[in-house]
N, C-alpha and C positions, 0 to 999 in steps of 0.2 A: 237249676241255678249252677253257674260255672264257678270253679275255684281258680283263683289267680294268686300266685306267689310273687311278692314284690321284694326285691333285694336292693337295699339302698342304705348307706350309712348316715344319711341326713334325716334326722327325726322329723323336721318340718315337711320335707318332701314325702316321707312315708305317710305322715298324717294326711297330707293333701291328696295323695293318690288313693289312699284307703277310703277317704271320704267320697271321692269321685266314683270309685268302683262300687261302693255300697249303694250309692244313690242310683246307679245304673242297674242294680239288682245282682251284682256279683258278690261272691264270698271272697274276702281278701285276707291273706295271711302275710305278715311282714317280718322282715329281719334285716339287720344291718351287717350280718356276717356271712361270708361265703360258706364257711364250715357249717354253720347252722342251716343254711339253705340246702346243703347236700344231705343233711340229716332229715330235714322236713320232707323232701321229695321221696325219700325212701319210706317214710311213714305213710304218706298219702300223695298220690300222683296228681299234680295240679293240671288244669286244662290249658294254662298259659303261664309263662314266667316273664316278669319284667326285671331287668338287671341293670344296675348302674355299672359303668365301665370301671369306675374307681372305687375299690373297696379296701378296708384296712388290712384284712388278713390274706386276701388273694384277689388279684385284679379280675374284673368281670370277664375278660376274654378267656383267662385260664379256667374260671368257674364254668363258663359256657362249654368249654371243651370237656371238662370233667362230667358235666351233666349229660352231654351227648354220648358218653361212654356207658351210661345207665340204660339198659334196654327199654324200660318203661318211659324214658324221657326222650328217646331217639327221635320221635315224631311230634313231640309237643312243641308248639310255637314258642320261640324265645325272642323277646324284643328288648333291645338295649335302649335305656333312657339315661342320657348322660349330659353333662354340662358342656358349654362351648369350649372350655379349656382342656377338654380331654385330649391326651396325647395320641389316642387311637382314632384311625380313620374309619369311615363307614365300611370300606373294603375289608379292613382287618377284622371288624366285628362280624361281618357276614362270613368271612373265611373261617372264623372260629366256630361257626355253627349257628350264628344268629339268623333270624328271619327278617328282622326289620331294625331300624335305628331311628330314634327320635331325640332331638336335641332340646335341652332345657334352655330357657323357659318354653313351655308348650301350652297350647290352648286345650283345656280338658276335653272338648268335643273332638279334637283331632286324635287324642289318645284313645278315647272310647271308640271312635270310628275305626281306628287301626286294629284295636282288640277285636271288635265284632268281625272284621274282615278275616282276621287270622283264625278265629274260632270257627267261622263258617267254613273256611277251606279245610280246617282240620277235621271237622265232624261230618260235613256234608259235601260230597262231590257235586258240583253244579249239575243240576238236572236230575239228581237222584231224589227219590222220595224217602224220607226217614221212616224208621220202624218204631212203633210204640208197642212195647210188651207189657201186659198187665197180668199180675198174679193176684187174683181175687182172694185166695186163702190167706195170703200174708200182707195184702194191700201194698205190694211193691210195684213200682213203675220204672221202666227203663225207656229212654229215648236213644235208639241205637244201643250203644254199650254203656251209656251214662245213666246211673241211677238217680232218680228224682224223688226227693222227700216231700210228701204231700200230707196235708191234714186229712182227717176223716171225710169232711165235706168235699174237699178238693178231689180226693180219690173217687168218691161216689159220683161226683159230677163228671169227671173224665171217663170213668168206667161206663156210665150210662150213655154218654155221647159216642164212645168208641164201639158200643154194641151196634150202632147204625151210623158209621162214620161219614157217609156221603149224604145223609139226610139232614136238612136244616132243622135245628132244634130251637124252637122259639122260647123266649123267657117263660111263657105260660106253660109250655110243655115241660121245661126243666123244673119249674116251681111245683108242678103236680107230681112228677115222677122221681125227682131227687129229694125234694123237701117234703113231699107228701101233703102239700097244701090242697085243700078243696079248690075247685074251679073258681076263679075270680078273687082268690085270696093270695096275698103276697105282693112284694114289690119287685119290679124288674131291676131296680138298682141293686138288689141283693145278688141277682145273677151276674150283673155287669161287674160287680166288685170281685166276685169269685173267679170269673173269667179273666179279669185283669191279673189277679194273683197267680192263676194257672199259667198264663202267658209268661209272666216273669220267671217262672220256674222251668218251663218247658222250652221256650223259644230262645234262639240265638239273639234275635233282636226283637224284644217285645213290642217296640213301636211299629215294626213291620212284620206282624205275625204271619208265619207260614203254616204252622200246625193247626192252630185254632183260628179259622177265618170267619169273618162276618159276612152274612148275606143280607143286604138291606131289606128290611121289612119281613124277613123270614127267620132270622136267628143265626146260629153258629153251626159250622160244619168242621169235621176233623179231616185234614188232608195228610194222611200218612198210611203206611201199611200197618194195620192193627193186628196184633196177636194176643188173644186171651189165653193165658197159659194155665195149665192145671197143676204143674209141678213147680216147686221152688227152684230158682236158677242155681246153677252150680257155683 
């Protein structure tokens, strides 16, 4: 699950964007102040930042420049979301360090499509195969450098599939070896629901899964470099 920081001084806009992001499976943190945004990114680095160009304590362009001075934020996608009456041009926003510029009002699916594209470029170079690192002793999972928080069942399910990543795992196989059900016992819908939840946590675009792929009539395969680790990550 990816973390997105939204900086906008309009409470209705914040509420709407937060609702859209949570519906798409993102974690959203919101603030109406540039000063608070600077504090929040130092506490936890987001995966993408949405900024309104007009803020009460510091304009969005100045905030963007300050964010780019923070080493951990230097390569994080920053997208400006601002009204038609903004005095700043697209060129000025991009020159300040922004990666994209969306004018209000916008269609939610346009916003989420832009976010997916920027996160994909940020985390995966096109053509690269991501790496999944699993730490069985602590039940920790990383996709590239991003840690993913899983439930016990989700971890066991992923761990089992990653032990043989290129082999299709049928629902029957997973019910037997993850849930320990006897043959013929259990519902394939249980597996589908947990795969759905895993995709929302692991994938950039859960609707177009790249890491956990379906094979018609055969089950699910893992498409990633898998590393089963013995030691706790540093």
